[in-house]
C-alpha positions as CSV (number, residue, x, y, z in Angstrom):
1,M,251.9,109.6,58.9
2,E,252.0,110.5,62.6
3,I,249.0,110.9,64.8
4,Q,249.7,112.7,68.2
5,A,247.5,110.3,70.4
6,A,246.0,111.9,73.6
7,R,244.0,108.7,74.4
8,E,245.2,105.3,75.3
9,K,242.0,103.5,74.4
10,P,239.0,104.0,72.5
11,R,236.0,105.1,74.6
12,L,233.7,102.8,72.6
13,W,234.8,99.3,71.0
14,I,233.8,95.9,70.7
15,E,235.9,92.8,71.8
16,R,233.9,89.8,70.5
17,L,230.5,89.1,69.1
18,I,228.8,85.7,69.6
19,I,225.9,84.4,67.5
20,F,224.0,81.7,69.5
21,A,221.8,79.3,67.5
22,D,219.9,78.5,70.6
23,T,219.7,80.4,74.2
24,T,217.7,77.6,76.0
25,D,221.1,75.3,76.2
26,P,223.4,78.0,74.7
27,V,224.7,76.9,71.3
28,V,227.4,78.9,69.7
29,L,226.8,79.2,66.0
30,R,229.7,81.7,65.3
31,E,232.1,83.8,67.4
32,I,234.4,86.6,66.2
33,S,237.0,88.4,68.0
34,F,237.8,91.9,67.5
35,T,240.7,94.3,68.6
36,Q,241.6,98.0,69.2
37,G,242.6,99.3,65.8
38,L,241.8,98.3,62.2
39,N,239.4,95.2,61.9
40,V,238.7,93.8,58.5
41,I,235.9,91.5,57.4
42,W,236.5,89.9,54.0
43,G,233.8,88.8,51.9
44,I,236.0,86.5,49.5
45,A,235.1,86.7,45.8
46,Q,235.5,83.1,44.5
47,Q,236.1,82.4,40.7
48,V,234.1,79.4,40.1
49,I,233.9,78.1,36.6
50,G,231.8,75.0,35.3
51,D,231.0,73.4,38.5
52,E,227.4,72.3,38.4
53,D,227.2,71.3,42.0
54,I,228.0,74.9,43.3
55,P,224.8,77.1,43.0
56,G,224.6,80.4,41.2
57,I,225.5,83.0,43.8
58,L,227.0,86.5,43.9
59,T,230.3,85.5,45.4
60,G,231.9,87.9,47.9
61,H,228.2,89.7,48.2
62,S,225.5,88.2,50.1
63,V,227.7,86.3,52.4
64,G,227.0,88.2,55.3
65,K,229.1,91.1,55.9
66,T,226.4,93.8,55.9
67,L,224.3,91.5,58.1
68,L,227.4,91.3,60.5
69,C,227.3,95.1,60.6
70,R,223.7,95.1,61.4
71,L,224.1,92.6,64.3
72,I,226.9,95.0,65.6
73,R,224.6,98.2,65.6
74,Y,221.8,95.9,67.0
75,C,224.0,95.2,70.1
76,L,224.8,99.0,70.4
77,G,221.3,99.7,70.6
78,E,219.7,99.9,67.3
79,H,216.1,98.8,66.9
80,A,216.4,96.2,64.1
81,F,219.2,93.8,63.0
82,G,218.3,93.8,59.4
83,R,216.0,94.4,56.7
84,K,212.3,92.9,57.4
85,D,212.5,90.1,55.1
86,T,216.1,89.1,56.4
87,M,215.1,89.5,60.2
88,E,212.0,87.1,59.1
89,A,214.2,84.6,57.7
90,I,216.6,84.5,60.7
91,R,213.8,84.1,63.0
92,H,212.3,81.4,61.0
93,A,215.8,79.5,61.0
94,F,216.8,80.4,64.7
95,P,213.5,80.8,66.6
96,R,215.5,80.8,70.1
97,G,218.6,82.5,68.5
98,A,220.4,85.6,70.1
99,V,223.6,87.9,69.4
100,G,226.0,88.5,72.1
101,A,228.8,91.0,72.4
102,T,231.5,92.2,74.9
103,I,231.3,96.2,74.4
104,H,233.7,98.4,76.2
105,I,232.4,102.0,77.2
106,D,235.1,104.0,78.8
107,D,237.0,101.1,80.2
108,V,233.7,99.4,81.5
109,P,233.1,96.0,79.6
110,W,229.5,95.5,79.2
111,S,228.1,92.0,78.2
112,V,225.0,92.4,75.9
113,V,222.5,89.7,74.6
114,R,219.6,90.6,72.3
115,S,217.2,88.0,70.7
116,I,217.1,87.3,67.0
117,G,214.5,84.8,67.4
118,I,210.9,85.2,67.9
119,S,211.3,86.7,71.4
120,E,212.2,90.3,72.0
121,D,214.4,89.6,75.1
122,S,217.4,91.9,75.7
123,S,219.5,91.9,78.5
124,A,222.9,93.8,79.5
125,S,225.3,93.7,82.5
126,S,228.6,95.4,83.5
127,V,229.3,92.7,86.1
128,L,228.8,89.3,84.2
129,A,230.6,87.7,81.3
130,L,228.5,87.0,78.3
131,E,228.5,83.3,79.0
132,E,227.1,84.0,82.2
133,L,224.4,86.5,81.0
134,I,223.3,84.3,78.4
135,V,221.5,81.9,80.8
136,K,220.2,84.8,83.2
137,P,216.6,85.9,82.9
138,Q,216.2,89.2,80.8
139,T,214.5,91.1,83.9
140,E,217.4,90.7,86.1
141,Y,219.8,92.5,84.0
142,P,217.6,94.9,81.7
143,Y,219.3,96.2,78.5
144,S,218.1,99.6,79.3
145,G,221.0,100.1,82.0
146,F,223.3,99.5,79.2
147,R,221.5,102.2,76.9
148,K,221.6,104.5,79.9
149,G,225.3,103.9,80.0
150,L,225.7,104.9,76.3
151,D,223.6,108.2,76.7
152,K,225.8,109.0,79.9
153,A,229.1,108.6,78.0
154,F,228.1,110.1,74.7
155,L,225.3,112.5,75.2
156,T,225.8,114.4,78.3
157,S,228.9,115.9,77.3
158,L,227.6,117.4,74.3
159,P,227.2,121.3,74.3
160,S,223.6,121.3,73.7
161,P,221.1,118.5,74.3
162,K,219.2,119.4,71.2
163,P,219.5,120.8,67.7
164,P,218.8,124.6,67.4
165,E,215.2,125.5,66.8
166,D,214.0,121.8,67.7
167,K,212.2,120.6,70.8
168,E,213.2,116.8,70.3
169,P,216.6,116.1,72.0
170,Y,219.4,114.3,70.1
171,L,219.6,110.4,71.1
172,W,222.4,108.0,71.1
173,D,220.9,106.4,68.0
174,H,221.8,109.6,65.9
175,I,225.4,109.4,67.0
176,L,225.3,105.5,66.2
177,A,223.8,106.2,62.8
178,W,226.8,108.5,61.9
179,L,229.4,106.2,63.1
180,T,227.8,103.2,61.5
181,R,226.4,104.4,58.1
182,D,223.8,102.2,56.0
183,Q,225.8,100.9,52.9
184,E,222.7,101.5,50.9
185,T,223.3,105.3,51.2
186,R,226.2,104.9,48.9
187,Y,228.2,107.5,51.1
188,Q,226.2,109.9,49.3
189,N,226.7,113.0,51.8
190,L,228.0,113.7,55.3
191,W,224.8,114.1,56.9
192,Q,222.8,111.4,55.2
193,W,223.5,108.2,57.5
194,R,220.5,105.9,57.0
195,S,218.5,104.6,54.0
196,G,215.0,103.9,54.2
197,R,215.6,100.7,52.6
198,S,217.6,99.2,55.5
199,D,214.4,99.3,57.9
200,S,216.7,100.4,60.6
201,Q,214.0,102.4,62.5
202,T,216.6,105.0,63.5
203,P,214.7,108.2,64.6
204,T,214.7,111.2,62.0
205,F,215.3,114.7,62.6
206,T,212.8,117.4,62.0
207,R,215.4,119.2,59.7
208,R,217.4,116.5,58.5
209,K,220.7,118.1,57.0
210,Q,221.0,121.1,59.6
211,N,220.3,118.9,62.7
212,A,222.9,116.3,61.7
213,L,225.5,118.7,60.6
214,F,224.9,120.4,63.8
215,L,225.5,117.2,65.8
216,I,228.5,116.3,63.8
217,R,230.2,119.7,64.7
218,M,229.3,119.2,68.4
219,V,230.9,115.7,68.4
220,L,234.0,117.3,66.8
221,G,234.1,120.0,69.3
222,I,233.6,122.8,66.9
223,A,230.1,123.9,68.1
224,D,229.4,125.1,71.5
225,E,226.0,125.8,73.5
226,R,226.1,129.6,72.9
227,E,226.3,129.1,69.3
228,S,223.5,126.7,69.6
229,K,221.3,129.3,71.4
230,L,222.4,132.0,68.8
231,I,221.5,129.6,65.9
232,E,217.9,129.2,67.6
233,E,217.6,132.8,68.2
234,I,218.4,133.6,64.7
235,E,216.1,130.9,63.2
236,N,213.2,132.2,65.3
237,L,214.2,135.9,64.5
238,K,214.1,134.8,60.7
239,L,210.9,133.1,61.1
240,A,209.3,136.3,62.8
241,I,210.7,138.3,60.1
242,K,209.3,136.2,57.5
243,E,205.9,136.1,58.8
244,K,205.9,140.0,59.3
245,E,207.2,140.7,55.7
246,S,204.2,138.4,54.6
247,R,201.9,140.4,56.6
248,Q,203.6,143.6,55.5
249,K,202.9,142.4,51.8
250,E,199.4,141.5,52.8
251,L,199.0,144.8,54.2
252,S,200.8,146.7,51.2
253,Q,198.2,145.0,49.0
254,E,195.3,145.7,51.2
255,P,195.1,149.6,50.6
256,E,195.2,148.8,46.7
257,N,192.4,146.4,47.0
258,R,190.4,148.9,49.4
259,I,190.9,151.5,46.8
260,R,189.8,149.2,43.9
261,Y,186.8,148.0,45.8
262,A,185.8,151.5,46.9
263,E,186.0,152.6,43.2
264,H,184.1,149.7,42.0
265,A,181.6,150.6,44.7
266,L,181.1,154.0,43.6
267,L,181.0,153.4,40.0
268,D,178.1,151.2,40.8
269,L,176.5,154.3,42.3
270,I,177.6,157.0,39.6
271,G,177.6,154.9,36.8
272,P,180.2,154.1,34.1
273,P,181.8,157.1,32.3
274,E,180.8,158.3,29.0
275,K,183.3,157.4,26.4
276,W,184.7,161.0,26.0
277,M,185.0,161.3,29.8
278,D,188.6,160.7,31.5
279,N,188.4,157.9,34.0
280,G,191.5,159.1,35.8
281,E,191.8,162.1,37.9
282,G,191.4,164.8,35.1
283,L,188.6,167.5,34.6
284,F,186.0,165.0,33.8
285,G,188.0,162.3,36.1
286,F,186.7,159.9,38.5
287,S,187.1,162.2,41.7
288,T,185.2,164.9,39.7
289,R,182.4,162.6,38.8
290,V,182.1,161.4,42.5
291,E,181.7,164.9,43.7
292,S,179.3,165.7,40.8
293,F,177.2,162.8,42.0
294,K,177.3,163.9,45.7
295,V,176.1,167.4,44.7
296,S,173.4,166.2,42.6
297,R,172.2,163.6,45.1
298,T,172.2,166.4,47.9
299,K,170.2,168.5,45.4
300,E,167.7,165.6,44.7
301,L,167.5,165.0,48.4
302,E,166.4,168.5,49.1
303,R,164.1,168.6,46.3
304,L,162.3,165.3,47.5
305,K,162.1,166.7,51.2
306,H,160.5,169.9,49.9
307,K,158.0,168.0,47.8
308,R,157.3,165.8,50.9
309,H,156.6,168.9,52.8
310,L,154.2,170.3,50.2
311,L,152.4,166.9,50.3
312,D,152.2,166.9,54.1
313,K,150.6,170.4,54.1
314,S,148.1,169.3,51.6
315,L,147.3,166.4,53.5
316,T,147.1,168.4,56.6
317,E,144.8,170.7,55.0
318,N,142.4,168.3,53.6
319,K,142.1,166.1,56.8
320,S,141.2,169.5,58.3
321,V,138.2,169.9,55.7
322,V,137.0,166.4,56.3
323,R,136.9,166.9,60.0
324,Q,134.8,170.1,59.5
325,M,132.7,168.6,56.9
326,E,132.0,165.4,59.0
327,R,130.9,167.8,61.9
328,E,128.4,169.7,59.3
329,I,126.9,166.3,58.4
330,K,126.4,165.4,61.9
331,K,124.6,168.8,62.8
332,I,122.4,168.2,59.7
333,V,121.4,164.7,60.6
334,A,120.7,165.5,64.1
335,A,118.2,168.6,62.8
336,I,116.3,166.3,60.7
337,Q,116.2,163.6,63.6
338,G,115.0,166.4,66.0
339,I,112.2,167.5,63.8
340,E,110.9,163.9,63.1
341,E,111.1,163.3,66.8
342,S,109.0,166.3,67.8
343,R,106.2,165.2,65.5
344,E,106.0,161.8,67.3
345,Q,106.1,163.0,70.9
346,P,103.2,162.0,73.2
347,D,101.2,164.5,75.7
348,E,100.1,164.0,79.4
349,K,96.8,162.6,78.4
350,D,98.4,159.6,76.4
351,E,100.5,158.7,79.6
352,M,97.1,158.7,81.8
353,R,95.4,156.6,79.1
354,Q,98.5,154.2,79.2
355,K,98.5,154.1,83.1
356,L,94.9,153.4,83.6
357,E,95.1,150.6,81.0
358,S,97.9,149.0,82.5
359,A,95.9,148.6,85.9
360,W,93.5,146.2,84.4
361,E,95.2,143.1,86.1
362,I,96.1,144.8,89.1
363,E,93.9,144.3,92.6
364,C,92.4,147.5,93.9
365,T,93.7,148.0,97.6
366,Y,90.5,149.4,98.9
367,G,88.0,146.9,97.3
368,N,90.3,144.0,97.5
369,I,89.3,143.0,94.0
370,E,90.9,143.2,90.5
371,F,90.3,146.4,88.6
372,K,88.9,144.4,85.6
373,K,86.2,143.2,87.9
374,C,85.5,146.6,89.5
375,S,82.3,148.1,87.8
376,H,83.3,151.8,88.8
377,Y,86.7,151.2,87.3
378,R,85.2,149.5,83.9
379,A,82.7,152.3,83.8
380,Y,85.3,155.1,84.3
381,L,87.5,153.4,81.8
382,G,84.7,153.2,79.3
383,E,83.9,157.0,79.6
384,L,87.5,157.9,79.2
385,R,88.0,155.6,76.2
386,G,85.4,157.7,74.3
387,K,86.9,161.0,75.2
388,W,90.3,159.7,74.1
389,I,89.0,158.6,70.6
390,A,87.6,161.9,70.1
391,L,90.8,163.5,71.4
392,E,92.9,161.6,68.8
393,K,91.0,162.6,65.9
394,V,91.3,166.3,67.0
395,R,95.3,165.7,67.2
396,R,95.5,164.3,63.9
397,E,93.7,167.4,62.5
398,K,95.9,169.5,64.3
399,R,99.1,167.8,63.3
400,V,98.1,168.0,59.5
401,Q,97.8,171.6,60.1
402,L,101.3,171.8,61.6
403,T,103.0,170.5,58.6
404,T,103.5,173.4,56.4
405,D,105.2,173.5,53.1
406,E,107.9,175.9,54.6
407,E,108.8,173.1,57.1
408,N,108.9,170.6,54.3
409,Q,111.2,172.6,52.2
410,A,113.5,173.1,55.0
411,I,113.9,169.3,55.5
412,E,114.4,168.8,51.9
413,Q,117.1,171.3,51.8
414,M,118.8,169.8,54.6
415,V,119.0,166.2,53.0
416,I,120.3,168.0,49.8
417,D,123.0,169.7,51.8
418,E,123.8,166.4,53.5
419,T,124.3,164.4,50.2
420,R,126.3,167.2,48.6
421,N,128.7,167.3,51.9
422,R,128.9,163.6,51.9
423,E,130.0,163.7,48.1
424,T,132.6,166.3,48.7
425,L,133.9,164.3,51.9
426,E,134.4,161.0,49.8
427,R,136.4,163.2,47.1
428,R,138.4,164.6,50.0
429,R,138.9,161.3,51.4
430,S,140.0,160.0,48.0
431,E,142.7,162.9,47.8
432,I,144.0,162.2,51.3
433,R,144.7,158.4,50.1
434,R,146.1,159.7,47.0
435,L,148.3,162.1,48.9
436,E,149.4,159.4,51.4
437,I,150.6,157.0,48.6
438,Q,152.6,160.1,47.0
439,I,154.0,160.8,50.4
440,Q,155.0,156.9,50.9
441,N,156.6,157.0,47.3
442,V,158.5,160.3,48.0
443,E,159.8,158.8,51.5
444,K,161.0,155.9,49.6
445,E,162.9,158.2,47.1
446,I,164.3,160.1,50.0
447,E,165.3,156.8,51.8
448,R,167.3,155.9,48.6
449,A,168.7,159.0,47.8
450,T,170.0,159.1,51.6
451,L,171.3,155.6,51.4
452,N,173.0,156.3,48.2
453,L,174.6,159.5,49.5
454,K,175.7,157.8,52.7
455,L,177.2,154.8,50.6
456,A,179.1,157.4,48.5
457,E,180.5,159.4,51.5
458,Y,181.2,156.0,53.2
459,H,183.3,154.6,50.1
460,I,185.0,158.1,49.4
461,A,186.2,158.0,53.1
462,Q,187.4,154.4,52.6
463,R,189.1,155.4,49.3
464,R,190.8,158.2,51.2
465,E,191.9,156.4,54.2
466,A,193.2,153.4,51.9
467,Q,195.1,156.1,50.1
468,D,196.7,157.6,53.3
469,L,197.5,154.1,54.3
470,K,199.2,153.6,50.9
471,D,201.3,156.8,51.0
472,G,202.3,156.1,54.9
473,K,200.3,159.0,56.2
474,R,198.7,157.0,58.9
475,E,200.7,157.2,62.1
476,D,198.6,154.5,63.9
477,S,198.4,152.1,61.1
478,E,199.4,148.5,61.3
479,L,201.5,148.8,58.1
480,K,203.6,151.4,59.6
481,A,203.9,149.5,62.9
482,I,205.2,146.4,61.4
483,A,207.5,148.5,59.2
484,G,209.1,149.7,62.2
485,Q,209.0,146.3,64.0
486,L,210.9,145.0,60.9
487,K,213.6,147.6,60.8
488,K,214.3,146.8,64.7
489,D,214.3,142.9,63.8
490,R,216.5,143.4,61.0
491,Q,219.0,145.2,63.3
492,N,218.8,142.5,65.7
493,L,219.4,140.1,63.2
494,R,222.4,141.6,61.9
495,A,223.6,142.0,65.6
496,L,223.0,138.1,66.4
497,E,224.6,137.3,63.2
498,T,227.7,139.4,64.0
499,S,227.6,137.6,67.6
500,L,227.3,134.0,65.8
501,G,230.1,135.0,63.6
502,S,232.2,135.8,66.7
503,A,231.4,132.5,68.4
504,Q,232.3,130.5,65.4
505,I,235.7,132.4,64.9
506,K,236.6,131.4,68.3
507,Q,236.2,127.8,67.1
508,Y,238.5,128.7,63.9
509,H,241.7,127.7,65.3
510,R,240.6,124.4,66.2
511,V,238.8,124.0,62.7
512,M,242.3,125.0,61.2
513,D,243.7,122.0,63.3
514,L,241.3,119.6,62.0
515,K,241.5,120.9,58.4
516,Q,245.5,120.1,58.8
517,L,244.7,116.8,59.9
518,Y,242.0,116.0,57.1
519,D,244.5,117.5,54.5
520,K,247.3,115.4,55.9
521,V,245.2,112.0,55.7
522,L,244.3,113.1,52.2
523,K,247.7,113.6,50.9
524,S,248.8,110.4,52.4
525,I,246.3,108.7,50.6
526,L,246.5,110.6,47.1
527,S,249.3,112.9,46.6
528,E,250.5,116.6,47.1
529,N,248.5,117.6,44.3
530,Y,245.3,117.3,46.3
531,T,244.2,119.6,49.3
532,G,241.5,118.8,52.0
533,E,239.4,121.8,53.1
534,I,236.6,122.0,55.4
535,L,233.8,124.4,54.8
536,L,231.9,125.8,57.7
537,P,228.8,127.9,58.8
538,P,227.7,130.6,58.4
539,K,228.9,130.9,54.8
540,D,228.8,127.3,54.0
541,D,227.3,124.1,55.5
542,L,229.7,122.1,57.2
543,A,231.4,119.9,54.4
544,F,234.8,118.0,53.9
545,V,235.8,118.5,50.1
546,I,238.7,117.7,48.1
547,R,240.5,120.3,46.1
548,E,242.9,119.4,43.2
549,T,245.6,121.2,41.5
550,V,246.5,118.6,39.0
551,G,244.6,115.7,37.6
552,N,240.9,115.1,36.6
553,M,239.6,113.2,39.5
554,T,235.9,114.2,39.8
555,G,232.4,112.9,40.5
556,E,231.1,110.4,42.8
557,A,234.4,108.9,43.5
558,V,235.8,112.0,44.8
559,E,232.5,112.7,47.0
560,S,232.7,109.2,48.5
561,L,236.4,109.2,49.1
562,A,235.9,112.9,50.9
563,L,233.1,111.3,52.9
564,V,235.0,108.1,54.1
565,L,238.2,110.3,54.8
566,A,235.9,112.5,56.6
567,D,234.7,110.0,59.0
568,V,238.2,108.4,59.6
569,T,239.5,112.1,60.3
570,A,236.8,112.8,62.8
571,M,237.7,109.4,64.5
572,L,241.6,110.5,64.6
573,W,240.8,113.8,65.7
574,A,239.1,112.3,68.8
575,V,242.4,110.4,69.2
576,E,244.3,113.4,69.4
577,G,242.1,114.5,72.4
578,N,239.6,116.7,70.7
579,G,235.7,116.8,70.8
580,H,233.5,113.8,72.0
581,H,233.8,111.1,69.3
582,P,233.8,107.6,70.8
583,C,236.9,106.8,68.6
584,F,234.8,103.9,67.1
585,L,234.0,103.7,63.5
586,L,232.0,101.0,61.4
587,H,232.1,101.3,57.4
588,D,230.3,98.9,55.7
589,S,231.8,98.1,51.9
590,P,232.9,101.9,51.4
591,R,234.5,100.7,47.9
592,E,231.3,100.0,46.5
593,A,230.6,103.6,46.4
594,D,232.6,103.8,43.2
595,L,236.0,104.2,44.9
596,D,239.1,103.5,42.8
597,R,240.7,100.1,43.5
598,H,244.2,101.8,43.8
599,I,243.3,104.6,45.8
600,Y,241.1,102.2,47.8
601,S,244.2,99.9,48.5
602,R,246.2,103.0,49.5
603,F,243.5,104.0,51.8
604,L,243.8,100.7,53.5
605,C,247.3,100.7,54.0
606,R,247.4,104.1,55.4
607,V,244.8,103.2,57.8
608,H,246.7,100.0,58.9
609,E,249.9,102.2,59.2
610,I,248.1,104.7,61.6
611,S,246.9,101.7,63.5
612,K,250.2,100.3,63.8
613,G,251.8,103.4,64.5
614,L,249.4,103.9,67.5
615,G,249.8,100.6,69.0
616,G,248.2,98.1,66.5
617,R,245.9,95.8,68.5
618,Q,246.2,98.4,71.4
619,A,245.6,101.5,69.2
620,P,243.2,104.2,70.9
621,F,240.7,103.6,68.2
622,Q,238.5,100.7,66.6
623,Y,237.7,100.8,63.0
624,I,235.9,97.8,61.6
625,L,235.7,97.7,57.7
626,T,233.9,95.2,55.5
627,T,235.1,94.7,51.9
628,T,234.8,92.3,49.0
629,T,238.0,93.6,47.6
630,V,241.1,91.7,48.1
631,P,242.9,93.4,51.2
632,P,246.6,94.5,50.5
633,L,249.1,92.2,51.6
634,P,250.5,93.9,54.5
635,L,246.8,93.6,56.2
636,R,246.9,89.9,55.5
637,K,250.2,89.3,57.1
638,D,249.6,91.5,60.0
639,E,246.1,89.5,60.9
640,T,243.7,92.4,60.8
641,I,241.6,90.3,59.0
642,R,239.0,89.1,61.7
643,L,236.7,87.1,59.5
644,E,236.7,85.7,56.1
645,L,233.1,84.9,54.6
646,E,232.7,82.8,51.4
647,A,229.4,82.3,49.5
648,H,230.5,78.6,49.2
649,P,230.3,76.0,50.8
650,E,227.3,77.2,53.3
651,D,229.4,77.1,56.2
652,R,231.5,79.7,55.3
653,L,228.4,82.0,55.4
654,L,227.9,84.5,58.3
655,F,225.0,82.2,59.7
656,K,226.7,78.8,58.0
657,R,223.6,78.4,56.0
658,F,221.5,80.1,53.4
659,L,218.7,82.1,55.0
660,R,215.5,81.6,53.4
661,K,212.0,82.8,54.2
662,P,209.4,80.1,55.1
663,E,207.5,78.8,52.0
664,M,204.1,79.7,51.5
665,F,201.7,76.8,50.7
């Protein structure tokens, strides 16, 4: 199978990897050399029978293949170099250990050293060899410079720095995750690169599937910035439409709820219908009963107001009578008091007597002695007293003569009139109190009737307004406004989707070339009975699928093969000068995803042939693959196997010993 290479070298490849047991006085535990092209790491499955000196182990597995992949990923920028328990065991065994690598980025060789011990030191340099860098302080050659180099090489060339409808940018960690899938994912689907069981600490996407697939499309060069912006606009518009549809649904339900509420409120006022009545809109229906209620309450209100008018009039009359009677009683009382006072009124002689007697203790200004000691005063006063006594006797006789029977009868009559008037006054006052209580009660009834009438009118108006909303008769309603907005939004959405389709069609010829490459790779491994297809948006999510015309190859084996071939095709697509792929790929035990052994061997042979056809160890790509399956003979003869690992003896393990966590005491 021929590949038309447009590159001479891979943009990213690893030349060697060294595990240092100690960095104080650097001790190399293991060194692995890699080349461009195909590189196989073989975990040899031993057949051990009846040897009690050999421990019970999973031969071929647990020898360090996945751990080597994790160390490569760690050098390339991943945050962890294994599962937590594995890292703990390595740190315990090699507290000052480190892993170093020589990594080429766009023809620039970088030396990278990262701690696998108890420190967190990492360093990188594009000017020092690995053996020089290992003895330098981390602060002189920070690892961040290498990360910036990766970002510059493989992120800045992407059409869009972030996924559509997302604020978080794409990272190198995401591209690395795609190029170096977790073995734990079992090669389940195109977009799932990391498993939670691997403890890789790779940042996750907000929308895992959509964001991952869009990144793959950008790296393949079959998505551009305009498409990204259109997708983001479409997603935002879809979200806006969804929110408006939700609001429209709420508003559509609101009139029904308002109508129901108004009718229930009106039923509380008018009472439930009789069994024989129609509860709908018929002759004795709901609306008729409501109008009848309004009429009856209006009449009742008028009756109550008339009653209050009559009561007010009677109250006014009674209060007027009370005031008149109070005036009459005052006149009678005043008349009686006048008669009594006239009977007791003193004359001038009484006043003269009082004046003389009061001078008893006063000194006479002429004789310079007190009047009581003056003989003339005393003689004169004695003479006057005699006259006064005689005069008082005469006055008493006259007073008796003046009190006639007619005068006494007049006084008696006035007292009788006063008593009668006071009794009448008390009755009138009681009547006033009774009228006031009646007026208060009537006013409460008026208030209640007025409130019921207003409530009825309010709920009738609410029901009518809700019915108008429901029928679309309100021009200024929010429901009608949202309906208009939705119509425009849907028109805009169709226009945007048309623009997106046009943008994606422009990539169609490139996708067809990619499909042809995928189909060619697939047929070279299987047969002409199988066809490789690529599904694309907007109809489908990005997917690489296998169609068969003959045979019954189905299930996970087909899915995992399609996924492995998709990754290889993406790498070869970049070799032909397309997209932004680094031309680097790492697969950890792909056959463990239920690949048929025969198909797997054909796959390895075809990749080997492609590698040889493109220059072998100078091929413009690097594909590192781990396996427990015996590699086909052509691969073993051509020295594509970079490392053989075995479970026994221990020095054939990656770290040349079994890694155990510290024992707990």
